[in-house]
C-alpha positions as CSV (number, residue, x, y, z in Angstrom):
1,X,-14.1,-21.9,80.1
2,X,-15.1,-25.4,79.4
3,X,-14.2,-28.4,81.5
4,X,-12.7,-31.5,79.9
5,X,-12.1,-34.8,81.7
6,X,-9.1,-37.0,81.6
7,X,-9.6,-40.7,82.0
8,X,-6.8,-43.2,82.9
9,X,-7.4,-46.9,83.2
10,X,-4.3,-48.8,84.5
11,X,-6.6,-51.7,85.5
12,X,-9.8,-52.6,83.6
13,X,-12.0,-52.5,86.7
14,X,-10.7,-49.2,88.0
15,X,-11.4,-45.8,86.3
16,X,-9.8,-42.5,87.4
17,X,-11.4,-39.3,86.1
18,X,-9.9,-35.9,86.9
19,X,-11.6,-32.7,85.7
20,X,-9.3,-30.6,83.7
21,X,-10.1,-27.0,82.7
22,X,-9.5,-26.3,79.0
23,X,-7.6,-23.1,78.5
24,X,-8.7,-20.9,75.6
25,X,-6.0,-19.2,73.6
26,X,-5.7,-15.5,73.6
27,X,-8.0,-13.9,71.1
28,X,-10.3,-17.0,70.7
29,X,-13.8,-15.8,69.9
30,X,-16.1,-18.0,71.9
31,X,-19.3,-16.4,70.5
32,X,-18.3,-14.9,67.1
33,X,-20.4,-12.1,65.7
34,X,-18.5,-10.8,62.7
35,X,-17.3,-12.7,59.6
36,X,-13.8,-12.1,60.8
37,X,-14.5,-13.6,64.2
38,X,-16.1,-16.7,62.6
39,X,-13.0,-17.1,60.4
40,X,-10.6,-16.7,63.4
41,X,-12.6,-19.2,65.5
42,X,-12.6,-21.8,62.7
43,X,-8.9,-21.2,62.0
44,X,-8.0,-21.6,65.7
45,X,-10.3,-24.7,66.0
46,X,-8.4,-26.3,63.2
47,X,-5.0,-25.2,64.6
48,X,-4.2,-23.3,61.4
49,X,-1.9,-20.3,60.9
50,X,-3.3,-17.3,59.0
51,X,-1.3,-18.2,55.9
52,X,-2.7,-21.8,56.0
53,X,-6.3,-20.6,56.3
54,X,-5.5,-18.1,53.5
55,X,-4.4,-21.0,51.3
56,X,-7.6,-23.0,52.0
57,X,-9.7,-20.0,51.1
58,X,-7.6,-18.9,48.1
59,X,-6.6,-15.5,49.3
60,X,-3.4,-13.8,50.6
61,X,-2.5,-14.0,54.3
62,X,-3.1,-10.2,54.6
63,X,-6.8,-10.8,53.8
64,X,-7.2,-13.2,56.7
65,X,-5.4,-10.7,59.0
66,X,-7.6,-7.9,57.8
67,X,-10.8,-9.9,58.0
68,X,-10.0,-11.0,61.6
69,X,-9.6,-7.4,62.5
70,X,-13.0,-6.2,61.2
71,X,-12.5,-5.5,57.5
72,X,-15.4,-6.9,55.5
73,X,-14.4,-9.5,52.8
74,X,-15.3,-8.8,49.2
75,X,-18.5,-10.6,48.1
76,X,-16.6,-12.7,45.6
77,X,-14.9,-14.5,48.5
78,X,-18.1,-15.4,50.4
79,X,-18.6,-18.8,48.9
80,X,-15.1,-19.9,49.7
81,X,-15.3,-18.4,53.2
82,X,-18.6,-20.3,53.8
83,X,-16.9,-23.5,52.5
84,X,-14.0,-22.9,55.0
85,X,-16.4,-22.3,57.9
86,X,-18.6,-25.3,57.0
87,X,-21.7,-23.1,57.7
88,X,-23.3,-19.8,56.8
89,X,-22.5,-17.3,59.6
90,X,-25.6,-15.2,59.2
91,X,-29.3,-15.7,59.0
92,X,-31.8,-15.3,56.2
93,X,-34.8,-13.0,56.4
94,X,-38.2,-14.5,55.7
95,X,-39.3,-11.9,53.1
96,X,-38.6,-12.2,49.4
97,X,-36.1,-9.3,49.3
98,X,-34.3,-10.6,52.4
99,X,-34.0,-14.0,50.7
100,X,-32.7,-12.4,47.5
101,X,-30.1,-10.4,49.5
102,X,-29.1,-13.7,51.3
103,X,-28.8,-15.5,47.9
104,X,-26.7,-12.6,46.6
105,X,-24.4,-12.7,49.7
106,X,-23.8,-16.5,49.9
107,X,-23.3,-16.7,46.2
108,X,-20.8,-13.9,46.2
109,X,-22.6,-12.0,43.4
110,X,-22.4,-8.4,42.5
111,X,-25.6,-6.6,41.6
112,X,-24.8,-6.9,37.9
113,X,-24.2,-10.7,38.2
114,X,-27.4,-11.1,40.2
115,X,-29.3,-9.0,37.7
116,X,-28.1,-11.2,34.9
117,X,-29.3,-14.3,36.7
118,X,-32.7,-12.9,37.6
119,X,-33.2,-11.0,34.3
120,X,-33.8,-7.7,36.0
121,X,-31.5,-4.6,35.6
122,X,-29.0,-4.5,38.3
123,X,-29.8,-0.9,39.3
124,X,-33.4,-1.9,39.9
125,X,-32.3,-4.8,42.1
126,X,-29.9,-2.5,44.0
127,X,-32.7,0.0,44.6
128,X,-34.9,-2.8,46.0
129,X,-32.3,-4.4,48.1
130,X,-31.1,-1.1,49.6
131,X,-34.7,-0.1,50.4
132,X,-34.9,2.9,48.1
133,X,-37.9,1.4,46.2
134,X,-40.1,-1.6,46.3
135,X,-40.8,-4.1,43.5
136,X,-44.3,-4.0,41.9
137,X,-46.5,-7.1,42.0
138,X,-45.2,-8.5,38.7
139,X,-41.5,-8.0,39.7
140,X,-42.3,-9.5,43.1
141,X,-43.7,-12.6,41.5
142,X,-40.6,-12.8,39.2
143,X,-38.3,-12.7,42.2
144,X,-40.3,-15.3,44.0
145,X,-40.2,-17.6,41.0
146,X,-36.4,-17.1,40.7
147,X,-35.8,-17.9,44.3
148,X,-37.8,-21.1,44.1
149,X,-35.7,-22.3,41.2
150,X,-32.3,-20.9,42.2
151,X,-29.6,-23.4,42.9
């Protein structure tokens, strides 16, 4: 629990400060770990109902309800969720494939859509990003070049 102070100045030369404990609402995720917890925290910080948050993201109220209870959002909603949060709720790995996976996630792209942007068949990208195979040197350079020029 955090501590807030309340200041009252009935006279300009006199200041009265009384510590006041801030009470967290039930279900408030202080240290969110999942996408749903991040959404719930932001929604509660803004004082929004689930339906109001849903309107801002462009989804149904049931989606917010499900996400806050652990259901993973579809990739296509990630850009709008990130806009709603005001930050990206997960980190980016340092290696090329980690950066590509990060780009795919924050852009809300399917493997097919990513493949079209990179110019590599989506099944090949999927094999690389799931760890089934690794790109050869030429493909690795192509991915690196793409990530350097990606929006």
